[in-house]
N, C-alpha and C positions, 0 to 999 in steps of 0.2 A: 144509223153511220156510225163508223169507229171513231174514238178521239185519237187527236195527235198529242203526243206528249215529247217534248224536246227537253233534254237535261244538258245542263253546261256548268263547268266550273266558274266561268268568268264571263258575265254579261257585258263586260265594258266595252267591247267590239261592236260596231254600229250595228243595229239590228230593228227592223221596222215590224209591225203588227201584219202589214200585206204580205211581207216576206215570209212571216212565220206561218200565215195562212195558205200561202201558194205553195209552201212546201210538203202540204200533207199528201201522203202516199201511203197507201196499204201495207207496203213493205218498210216503211219507216222504221229503222231500228231505235231501240230504246237503251240509252245508257244512264245507269243509276250513279248520278252525281249529284252534289249538295243543291245547287239552284235548279229550280226547274220552270218550264213553261208549259202549259196544257192549252190547247186550242181545241174547242169541241163543238160540233154542230148537232151533237146527239142531245135529244131532248127524252128521259125516262119518263115513263107515266107513274106519277105518284099517287094516283088515285085521289082518295080525300086528304091527302096530307096538304096540297095547296087550296087551302080555304080561308074564309075569315075566321078568325078565332071566336068561339063562342061568347055571345055577350052576357050569358047567365054567368052566376058566381060558380056554379058547380056543373060539369059534365063530365061524361065517360068517354075515354078514348081505349078503345078494344078492351082489356080487362082491368084498367085502371081509371080511378077517378081522379080528374084535375080540378083543382079548385083555383079560380082566378080572384085574387085579392088586390084591392086596391091598396097602395102602400104610399105614405107620404113621408119623405126623407129630407132633412133641413140641411143646406149646403153650408160651406164656410162663410157665406155672406146673408145668412139668415133667412135666406128664400127657402119656400117649402117646395120640393121637387115631388112631382106626383106621377106614379108608375103603376104598373099592372104586374103583379106576380103569378106566373102559370106554374102553380105548385103541384109536382108531380110525387113529391115525397122523397126526390132524390137529395143526397148530399150535395151534389155539384149543380152548379148554376152558371147560365150562360147569361151575360148582360148585352142587351141590344141597344144600340145608339142611332138615332134618327139623323136625317140630314138637315140641310139649309131651309129655313123657315117650313118645317115640317112637324112630325109629331110621333109619338108611340102609336098612332092609329094608321101611320101608313102601311100600305097593303103589304109592301115587303117586309115590315117589323111583324104584322099580325101572323103572316104566312110562315116565316121561319119560327116564331114561337109556337104555332100550331105543329109544325113538323118536329120540333124538339120535344114536344108533348108526347108525340108517338113514339119518340126514342127513349121514354121515360127519364128524359132530362129537363129539369126545371128552367124557366126561362123569366127574364125580368126586362120589361120594356118601359122606358120612363121619357119623360120630356125635360129637356135642358131648360134652365131657367130663361123666362121671356118667351118661351114656345108652349103650345099647346095649354093644357092646365095647369103647367108650373108657374109659381110667381116670378116677379122680375121684369124688367123690359127687355124688348129684343135689340140685340145688337148686331150689327153687320158682320164683325170679326168676333172677338169672343172665343177663339180657338183654344188659348190655354186656360181661359175661365170654364171652357166645357170641358175640358180634362180635368179641371179641379171639381167640377159637379159630378162627373164620372168616379173620380176618387171618393167622395163623399158616398156615393152609392155602393161602391166596393167596400169601404170601411163598416158602412152599416150591415152589411150580410156576412162580412167576415167575424164582425162581432158577434153575429148570431151563430157563428160556428159553420158556416156554409163556405162550401169550396169554390170560388170562383173559376171554373174551369176554362172559360173563353170570354173574350169580348169581341163583339162584331160592332161595325159601323159601316153606314151606307153614306156614299158621298161625303159631305163635310163630316159626318160621323166617322167616318174612314179615317180622316186626318186626325180626328179626337183620339182615336183609340191608340194610334201609332205615337201620338205625343204623349199620352199615358204611358205607353211601354217605354218610351225613351228616359222617362222620369222615375218609373216605378217598376220594379223587376218582378212583382208577386203574382202576374198573370203570365202563363206561359204558352198560351194559345190567343193569337191576335189575327182578325179576319177583317181585311179592309177591303170593301166592297165599292169600287169606282171612286175612291178618293183620289184628289187632285194633287200631284206632286210639286208642280211649280203656281204657287198661290198669286203670283203677279199675273198670270194669265186669267182670262175669262171676267176681268173686271170691267174692260170696257163694254162688254155685250151687256152687262147690267147697267152700267152708271153713264155710258156714253162716251163719246171722244172728249180729249181734253177734261177728263175728270180731275187729274191733279190740280190743274190750274183753277178749276171751278170751286173745288172743295178748300182751296187755300184763300180763295178770295171770299166766300160766302160762309164757310166754315163747316157746311154739309150740303148734301144732296138728297133731294126727296125723289125717291124712286117711283114712277107713277105706272099704272096700268095702261091697257089700250085706249080707255075712255078719258085717260087723264087724271084719274083718281090717285091720289098717293098712297102707296102700299107701306111704304116703310122709309126711315130716314137713315142716310149713312153720315154719320159725323167723320170729321177728320182723324178723331183720335181711334175710332172703329176702325177706319181704313189704314191706318198703320199698324192697328194691332193684327189684321190680315198680312200685310205685307212684311211684318217682322216676325211672322211664325215661319221659320226657315226649316222646311220638312228635310232637306240633306242633312243638316246638321243633327235633326231628332233622329234621324234614321240611322245615322252613324252610331248613336248612342244606345239603340236596342241590343241588349246584349244576345249573345250567340245562343244562349239556352232558351230564348223566347222564338218559338215557331210562327212564322208569319205567313198568312195566305192572302194574295191579292186577286180579286176576281174582277175581270173588266168585261164590259161588251164591246164588241168589235165595230159596232155602230153607235156608240156613245156620242150623242150629239151635244152633251155639255162639257164633259171631261174628256180629251182625246186618250184612245186606247194606249197610245205611245207614253202616257205618264207611268203606267203599268210596270214598264220595262225601266223606268228611270229608279223607280223603288227597288227592283231587282238588281241594279248595278251597286246598291249600298247596303241593303239589309242582309246581314250575313246568312241568317237561316230563312229562307225565303223560298216561296212557291207562288208561280203564277198560274192562273187559268184563264184563258181568253175565251169567252162566250159567243161564237161566231153570230152575226146578225143582231145580239142583243143591243138594246138602247140603254139610256141612262137608268130608267126606271124598272128595266127587265120585263117591260110589258108583256112580250108574249114568251118570255123565257123564265118565267118564276120556276118552274119544275127544275130546269137545269140548274138555276142558281141554287136551289134548295139541296139539291143532289151533291152538289160540289161542297156545298158548307156542312151538311152533315157528315160526309166523308172525312174531311179534315178535322171536325170536332170529334168524331168518335175515335180517330187516330190519337189526337191529342189526349183526349180522356184516358185513353189506354195506357198511353207513354207515362202520363202523371201517376196512374195508380200503380204501374210497374216500379216507378221511381220510389213511391212511398212504399211499397212492398220490400223494396231492396234496403230502405232506411231502417224500418222495422226489424227486419232479420239482423242487419248489422249491430242495432242498438240492443237486441234480446241477449238476457243474460246467458253465458255459457254454462250448458249442463256440468254438474260434477261428477 
């Protein structure tokens, strides 16, 4: 089935995901303008691209050998961040950021890293502090602190003369890569997969009603599973950290030279797809791709997600190479 692509100069006029999807028609024209929304129900068969990353330290993808290396990087708080480098030998590197209470072993992180391997692009997936194998205690908020973790990772690889060609985050990780781009202009391709625009929403679903009153009274709320066992503790400080992370302000600060892609599932049960449109209203160099029928974890739409991510990453990589070549030519000494 063909994809629907809608381009618009200004997305500040009312627009809903349902109206975008209902507008699909084979004869829909394409207008090439700065902002874009893509809605697709097409799933391209990527064969072995969608797979779990090989657990061995070295394996072969087509005609290249990929090494998976466990890397430990210290953040600014003295905590050790643990990650896995999918080394293809490329100068360029894509950094992958997991979501809330997740890890570098998340299926989407594994599949995207494996897909990048096939494109001969190295990838690094890591655990934020307090998650997975990394040191530190888990905190409910930590949005800006996780952006600082990402900064530590990027500084590590930049110091090793690698080019960070893109940063990608899923769910909370999507917020983190956008916050990073609002503060640091050194990465020009940013991919936000199902990030939340309004961080005031979604709290009641996890913490229950009257959460503000209860946390002010007791200083914390223990979030429990269905059996009544405590899963994690939300302190008043960590709650305020989330509430004070203003995505609207951050998105205004992202420079025009930064290319941003927002991917979202139309059937996302955790973060409403309308949040993707809110990002589009503010971020100046922005593209949206809505995957019709996809849930928050892209359970049945991994191939479609990977296809969209690879297309945007390849385009950004080529643009960065073209810019570097133009700079080298401009700086080359003139012939006598």
